[in-house]
C-alpha positions as a printed Julia matrix, in Angstrom:
418×3 Matrix{Float64}:
 79.66    -8.23  -13.17
 77.89   -10.31  -10.46
 77.85    -8.88   -6.95
 79.76   -10.53   -4.16
 77.49   -12.16   -1.54
 78.0    -12.38    2.16
 77.69   -15.79    3.8
 74.4    -14.87    5.43
 73.01   -13.64    2.1
 73.98   -16.89    0.42
 72.52   -19.01    3.21
 69.3    -17.0     3.1
 69.07   -17.44   -0.68
 69.59   -21.21   -0.45
 67.02   -21.43    2.33
 64.51   -19.53    0.2
 65.13   -21.84   -2.79
 64.63   -24.95   -0.66
 61.51   -23.67    1.01
 59.92   -22.94   -2.39
 60.63   -26.51   -3.56
 57.38   -28.47   -3.24
 59.15   -31.85   -3.11
 61.28   -30.8    -0.14
 58.31   -29.4     1.75
 57.18   -32.91    2.68
 59.61   -35.85    2.74
 59.84   -39.18    4.54
 63.39   -40.26    5.32
 64.5    -43.61    6.74
 67.66   -44.04    8.78
 69.29   -45.06   12.07
 69.2    -42.65   15.02
 72.54   -41.47   16.46
 73.51   -38.62   18.78
 70.01   -38.3    20.21
 69.58   -35.27   22.51
 66.35   -34.31   24.25
 65.45   -30.83   25.49
 62.25   -29.31   26.85
 61.34   -27.55   23.62
 63.1    -29.61   20.96
 64.73   -32.96   20.16
 67.9    -33.19   18.07
 69.42   -36.27   16.44
 71.14   -37.45   13.3
 69.85   -40.02   10.82
 72.57   -42.33    9.5
 72.53   -44.53    6.4
 75.31   -47.01    7.21
 78.52   -45.18    6.26
 77.07   -43.53    3.16
 75.31   -40.42    4.41
 73.97   -38.49    7.39
 71.15   -36.0     7.91
 70.58   -33.63   10.83
 67.06   -33.72   12.24
 65.25   -31.43   14.69
 61.73   -31.94   16.04
 59.9    -29.19   17.89
 56.85   -31.43   18.26
 58.16   -33.37   21.25
 54.82   -35.1    21.84
 55.02   -36.74   18.42
 58.41   -38.21   19.27
 58.11   -41.69   20.99
 59.71   -41.65   24.42
 61.08   -45.16   23.83
 63.23   -44.2    20.84
 66.97   -44.38   21.4
 70.27   -44.47   19.56
 70.43   -47.41   17.19
 66.69   -47.55   16.42
 65.71   -47.49   12.76
 62.97   -44.94   12.13
 61.06   -42.96    9.5
 61.21   -39.18   10.04
 58.55   -37.11    8.28
 58.81   -33.34    7.73
 60.34   -30.57    5.55
 63.88   -29.72    4.54
 65.18   -26.3     5.58
 68.49   -24.49    6.06
 69.84   -23.31    9.37
 71.24   -19.96    8.28
 73.82   -19.56   11.02
 75.77   -22.66   10.06
 74.59   -23.05    6.5
 73.64   -26.68    7.2
 70.44   -28.06    5.85
 68.3    -30.2     8.1
 64.99   -32.0     8.36
 62.42   -30.36   10.61
 60.43   -33.44   11.63
 56.75   -33.33   12.5
 56.54   -37.08   13.14
 58.98   -39.9    13.94
 57.96   -43.58   13.95
 59.63   -46.97   14.15
 60.55   -48.78   10.96
 60.65   -52.55   10.28
 61.38   -54.7    13.36
 61.13   -51.67   15.6
 57.51   -51.14   14.57
 56.73   -54.81   15.14
 58.3    -54.7    18.59
 56.26   -51.63   19.47
 53.05   -53.41   18.47
 54.17   -56.47   20.4
 54.76   -54.38   23.52
 51.24   -52.92   23.23
 49.74   -56.4    22.81
 51.63   -57.71   25.83
 50.25   -54.88   27.99
 46.73   -55.62   26.72
 46.95   -59.36   27.45
 48.6    -58.71   30.8
 45.7    -56.48   31.83
 43.36   -59.35   30.94
 45.17   -61.45   33.55
 46.47   -64.06   31.12
 50.03   -63.82   32.47
 49.2    -63.7    36.21
 51.59   -65.77   38.3
 48.82   -67.0    40.62
 47.19   -68.7    37.62
 50.27   -70.84   36.91
 49.61   -74.54   37.46
 52.13   -76.95   38.99
 53.36   -79.83   36.86
 52.15   -83.33   37.82
 54.86   -85.41   39.52
 54.06   -88.63   37.67
 52.23   -87.84   34.4
 50.63   -90.76   32.58
 49.98   -89.07   29.21
 51.93   -86.11   27.74
 50.71   -84.1    24.75
 53.42   -82.68   22.46
 53.18   -80.13   19.62
 56.35   -79.92   17.48
 57.35   -79.46   13.84
 57.26   -82.75   11.92
 60.52   -84.78   11.97
 62.23   -81.99   13.92
 65.22   -82.23   16.24
 62.96   -80.9    19.0
 60.6    -83.87   18.63
 63.5    -86.32   18.61
 65.05   -84.74   21.73
 61.76   -84.83   23.62
 60.9    -88.43   22.77
 64.42   -89.72   23.46
 64.88   -87.97   26.8
 61.36   -88.61   28.14
 61.54   -92.35   27.33
 65.02   -92.57   28.83
 63.97   -90.91   32.08
 60.44   -92.32   32.52
 59.42   -95.06   30.05
 56.03   -95.58   31.75
 54.56   -92.43   30.18
 52.48   -92.32   26.96
 53.25   -89.61   24.38
 50.62   -88.11   22.08
 52.36   -86.06   19.37
 50.66   -83.66   16.98
 52.8    -81.92   14.35
 52.23   -78.32   13.26
 53.76   -75.51   11.21
 55.86   -73.3    13.49
 56.78   -70.33   11.3
 55.25   -68.36    8.48
 51.79   -66.87    8.0
 50.02   -70.23    8.41
 51.81   -71.07   11.69
 49.27   -69.56   14.15
 46.28   -71.38   12.64
 48.27   -74.63   12.37
 49.3    -74.39   16.03
 45.73   -73.66   17.1
 44.46   -76.73   15.19
 47.09   -78.95   16.84
 46.19   -77.53   20.25
 42.49   -78.2    19.73
 43.24   -81.83   18.87
 45.12   -82.37   22.13
 42.59   -80.29   24.07
 40.09   -83.08   23.4
 42.51   -85.84   24.45
 43.04   -87.15   28.0
 46.48   -85.72   28.72
 48.13   -84.61   31.98
 50.46   -81.92   30.59
 51.12   -80.2    27.24
 54.5    -79.28   25.69
 54.98   -76.92   22.73
 58.57   -77.25   21.53
 60.92   -76.3    18.72
 64.59   -75.46   18.39
 65.92   -71.93   18.58
 65.57   -69.43   15.78
 65.57   -65.76   14.89
 62.91   -63.35   16.14
 61.12   -63.67   12.8
 61.16   -67.5    13.1
 59.48   -67.26   16.51
 57.04   -64.47   15.65
 54.07   -66.83   15.29
 54.2    -67.35   19.07
 53.31   -63.68   19.55
 50.04   -64.04   17.64
 47.03   -62.79   19.61
 44.65   -65.46   18.3
 47.09   -68.21   19.35
 47.46   -66.74   22.84
 43.69   -66.53   23.28
 43.27   -70.15   22.15
 46.01   -71.44   24.46
 44.54   -69.49   27.4
 41.7    -72.07   27.42
 44.14   -74.91   28.21
 42.88   -77.58   30.59
 46.28   -78.84   31.72
 49.67   -77.24   32.57
 51.58   -75.92   29.54
 55.36   -76.07   29.08
 56.85   -73.8    26.41
 60.21   -74.76   24.89
 60.23   -72.72   21.71
 63.44   -70.72   21.8
 66.67   -70.08   23.59
 67.06   -68.36   26.95
 67.21   -64.88   25.37
 64.11   -65.38   23.18
 60.89   -64.61   25.04
 57.54   -64.78   23.26
 53.98   -64.19   24.48
 53.47   -67.97   24.63
 56.35   -68.09   27.15
 54.54   -65.55   29.34
 51.31   -67.57   29.1
 52.91   -70.95   29.8
 52.81   -72.41   33.31
 56.48   -73.38   32.99
 59.11   -72.23   30.5
 62.0    -74.45   29.4
 65.03   -73.09   27.56
 65.31   -76.17   25.28
 63.29   -79.31   24.43
 65.76   -81.37   26.47
 65.18   -79.12   29.47
 61.42   -79.59   28.99
 61.86   -83.37   29.13
 63.77   -83.05   32.41
 61.02   -80.86   33.88
 58.02   -82.95   32.84
 59.03   -86.44   34.08
 61.12   -87.81   36.97
 64.31   -89.83   36.47
 63.69   -93.58   36.9
 67.18   -94.08   38.34
 66.51   -91.51   41.06
 63.16   -93.19   41.83
 64.87   -96.6    42.17
 67.41   -95.14   44.58
 64.64   -93.56   46.64
 62.78   -96.89   46.87
 65.97   -98.64   47.91
 66.54   -96.09   50.66
 62.99   -96.55   51.94
 63.4   -100.34   51.91
 66.58  -100.18   53.99
 64.97   -97.8    56.48
 61.91  -100.07   56.82
 64.07  -103.16   57.35
 66.1   -101.39   60.04
 62.94  -100.22   61.79
 61.44  -103.73   61.79
 64.67  -105.19   63.15
 64.73  -102.65   65.98
 61.11  -103.42   66.94
 61.74  -107.17   66.89
 64.77  -106.87   69.18
 62.83  -104.67   71.61
 59.86  -107.06   71.76
 62.2   -110.0    72.35
 63.77  -108.21   75.31
 60.33  -107.46   76.77
 59.25  -111.1    76.42
 62.42  -112.43   78.05
 61.97  -110.01   80.92
 58.38  -111.14   81.36
 59.29  -114.84   81.36
 61.81  -114.56   84.22
 59.43  -112.77   86.63
 59.23  -114.67   89.99
 55.46  -115.11   89.83
 55.87  -117.28   86.74
 59.1   -119.06   87.67
 58.03  -120.12   91.25
 54.25  -120.18   90.93
 53.89  -123.75   92.34
 56.12  -123.03   95.33
 54.11  -119.92   96.15
 50.84  -121.9    96.16
 52.38  -124.69   98.25
 53.72  -122.22  100.81
 50.35  -120.58  101.14
 48.68  -123.98  101.58
 51.13  -124.93  104.36
 50.44  -121.7   106.18
 46.72  -122.3   105.91
 47.07  -125.82  107.34
 49.15  -124.55  110.27
 46.59  -121.89  110.98
 43.82  -124.51  110.81
 45.63  -126.72  113.38
 46.03  -123.82  115.79
 42.43  -122.88  115.49
 41.37  -126.51  116.2
 42.22  -126.04  119.86
 39.68  -123.31  120.21
 36.02  -123.69  120.87
 33.69  -125.02  118.24
 32.27  -121.56  117.77
 35.68  -120.1   117.16
 36.59  -123.0   114.95
 33.43  -122.61  112.89
 34.02  -118.88  112.61
 37.65  -119.5   111.72
 36.7   -122.11  109.14
 34.26  -119.68  107.57
 36.9   -116.95  107.59
 39.51  -119.36  106.28
 37.23  -120.55  103.51
 36.48  -116.98  102.52
 40.14  -116.03  102.57
 41.01  -119.12  100.57
 38.43  -118.3    97.91
 39.57  -114.67   97.74
 43.18  -115.75   97.55
 42.43  -118.25   94.8
 40.5   -115.64   92.88
 43.31  -113.1    93.28
 45.88  -115.68   92.21
 43.68  -116.7    89.29
 43.17  -113.07   88.21
 46.89  -112.39   88.48
 47.67  -115.53   86.56
 45.09  -114.72   83.85
 46.4   -111.17   83.43
 49.98  -112.38   83.17
 48.96  -115.2    80.86
 46.98  -112.86   78.58
 49.92  -110.47   78.46
 52.27  -113.32   77.64
 49.94  -114.6    74.89
 49.6   -111.11   73.39
 53.36  -110.58   73.44
 53.94  -114.02   71.96
 51.37  -113.36   69.23
 53.0   -110.06   68.29
 56.42  -111.68   68.4
 55.15  -114.52   66.2
 53.86  -111.95   63.66
 57.37  -110.56   63.43
 58.95  -114.02   63.15
 60.89  -114.29   59.82
 59.76  -117.94   59.57
 56.22  -116.77   58.88
 57.53  -114.83   55.89
 59.07  -118.1    54.63
 55.7   -119.85   55.04
 54.25  -117.41   52.49
 56.56  -118.68   49.76
 59.61  -116.52   50.36
 63.16  -117.76   51.01
 66.42  -116.2    52.12
 69.92  -116.86   50.82
 73.03  -117.11   52.99
 76.7   -117.71   52.41
 78.97  -118.82   55.23
 76.15  -118.2    57.73
 75.8   -114.57   56.46
 72.46  -113.48   54.94
 72.91  -112.12   51.42
 70.94  -108.87   50.83
 72.37  -107.86   47.45
 73.24  -109.73   44.24
 76.46  -107.73   44.11
 77.82  -109.76   47.08
 77.76  -112.95   45.03
 79.88  -114.1    42.14
 79.78  -117.03   39.77
 80.45  -120.48   41.38
 79.77  -119.21   44.91
 78.07  -121.87   47.05
 74.99  -120.55   48.85
 72.35  -121.93   51.16
 68.68  -121.28   50.29
 66.4   -121.59   53.33
 62.66  -122.32   52.94
 59.98  -122.74   55.57
 60.41  -126.56   55.61
 64.15  -126.86   55.18
 67.09  -125.65   53.12
 69.08  -126.59   50.03
 72.59  -125.85   48.78
 73.05  -124.15   45.42
 75.79  -122.8    43.2
 75.67  -119.37   41.45
 75.68  -119.82   37.65
 75.37  -116.19   36.61
 73.47  -112.95   37.21
 71.48  -110.21   35.52
 71.64  -106.46   36.12
 68.31  -104.79   36.81
């Protein structure tokens, strides 16, 4: 008859059997971490395989356990299987825990980002501003992609003066980094003002080529500002960190790289109106100054002033005639001197006023709208009102077109929008 075992005896026996099993002395188990608990001397967690199975894990080697691991990470735990006698549960005593799959790739990516950051490739002070009015834009996109179509359509709509130089490349897969580098080198030798690398959104795997170290090092030699538009807002690659400007979509990149022609037209119109108003104000002010100058008494009654002075001189001469010849001679000399001085003073005053009047007239003449007409321009009026916009006219309106040598009447036949 077999003896009856206590629970502790049974647990000890099972533990002994497991410990003597060579296969269980070293196993590698993959699973998802849940219920992670950290202590000073040990780390406890459970590995989960979807809803199929679970395994308790303890690690006394806390230094071998990555500090970044958390619930939800998929890992590989390496160690031996043993039994915890008190509870009778078997567990994995892990000597090493490492990321598995995407987690491992992300860890390597984080290390690479730190390395490149220390090299200064992502420094904000190295970011270049985009040119306000680029003449030539280089674009790298997948061939016949929606990203290429969006860029071309939106850039031409906003700013049709720009020239686009497009080089297609492979954007995902093992050959993507080398293909992107080749496309970049082509445009690096072209005369472009800004470079855009663009594609539509995708999964992390689809965008992984943009985390390639060789691609980052090649792009770091760029001669012009770089715009990255290779994912959605939540997808950030190393190329995004390197780029001078990041756009969430190809359409957003188009809006960043060129101005809107409609906004430029409105700005020019505003400047034109302001200039016209300023010129009108100056002309009115100069006209007032000229009118004020013309009505000054010295110009209006100049002849009367001279005549009055002459009369006074004659009267003085008559009075002096009664004096002795010596006094008369002295008086005549004095009178002649005074007359010359007076004439000179009057002449100087007249010349100064005349020069001022000529200068004012010349400046006023320069502002005269008739001079503009003499250069081949004309202005249109309707019912004595000057027409400044085509929108104020309609078909069959009768207008008056004024040239430098006369005017003609005309009838509006039609119009064209700009």
